[in-house]
Residue, then its C-alpha position, 0 to 999 in steps of 0.5 A: x642701290x638700284x642698277x643705273x639705266x644708260x641714258x640715251x641723251x647722254x650717249x651712255x655706253x658702259x664699258x664692261x670688258x675686263x680685258x679691254x679695261x686692263x688694256x686701256x689702263x696699261x696704255x695710260x700707265x697711271x702712276x701715284x701722284x699723277x694729276x688725272x682727270x677722267x671724263x664721263x666715269x659712268x659706272x666706274x669700270x675704268x675709274x676703279x683701276x685708275x684710282x687704285x694706281x693713282x691714289x686720288x682721281x678727279x672725275x667729271x660727270x654730268x649725270x647727277x645720279x652717277x655723280x651721287x654714286x661717285x661721291x661715296x668713293x673716298x678717293x674721288x673728287x667729283x666735278x658734276x658739270x658739263x665737260x664743255x664748261x669745265x675750266x681745265x686750267x683751273x684744275x691744273x692750277x689746283x693740282x699744281x701740275x699738268x693734267x693727264x686726261x682720260x675717258x670714254x667720251x660720249x660719242x654724240x659730243x666727242x668732237x666738241x670735247x676735243x676742241x674744248x680741250x685744245x684750248x688747254x693743251x699747254x696745261x695737259x701732259x697727255x690724253x687717252x680717249x675711247x672714241x668711235x674708231x672712225x673719229x680716230x681714223x680722221x684724227x690721225x689721217x694723212x693728207x690725200x686720204x678720204x679721212x683727212x679733214x678739219x679734225x686732222x689738221x686742227x689736232x695734228x698741229x697741236x698733238x702727236x697722236x696714235x691709235x693704240x687699242x681697238x675696242x669692239x661693240x660687245x665690250x659695252x652695255x648697251x653695245x654701240x652700233x660702231x667700232x671703237x678705239x683708244x687714242x693717245x694724244x700728247x701735246x707738242x712741246x713746241x707747237x707752231x705759234x699761231x692764232x687757233x681761231x684763224x687756223x680753224x677759219x682757214x681749215x673750215x673754209x678749205x674743207x667746206x667744199x672738199x671736192x672743189x679746188x681751193x681757188x673756189x673757197x679758201x682762194x676767194x677768202x685769201x683774195x678778200x684778205x689781200x694775201x700776197x704770199x705763196x699758197x697753191x690754191x690749184x689743189x683740193x683741201x685734202x691735198x694740203x699737208x698740216x704744215x702748209x695750213x699752219x704756215x698760212x695761218x702764221x702768214x696772216x693777221x690774227x682774227x681774234 
């Protein structure tokens, strides 16, 4: 079988460092019988050690040539599809349990994938993803830091997250021009009940002009909504903790 050339349009960078692969597997800690889905298995560098521990593994792969290779593996269930169109609720129903999700996410669409999976957080046990380190820095950022933003608020509302492993560029073929890392994401058992679309609208408005005080952006929108509650708009978006954005979303009528 001829070697597979990485495809730029799919953002393909294949993991080749055995020590890093072992480190990722240790962090995931797969157990026999776990219902695991791997996104973007590529050349199966992570797939093989995972399936050896699991017994069976579902993989989501868009590249048809790679999907064809993966189908020859007797322990894999291959979903040849764009991950942004995959219904993880159906996969969880089929498995009869909550899913464990892992993968080396394509860096060019990592944020859309994270937001897609957010819809299925109640059907997921945990997620372990390799991403650009700067994306993970934003995911886990604290308020009043330059990394804190829309991604921080939307994900911290729903997940407990931690950066668990640094991955240098030379661990890949071809090497990306950025540092990578692995994040662990565990859905919160009792997240604040709210309309996610409303929270996203609030956060999007707040960070649309992050250097300005909120009275110029979110404050004007709250006035249009005739909001009569308490929310200090004499701050910048990055100064507002996640729980205050969450409380604001709970205090407003749903947009969906």
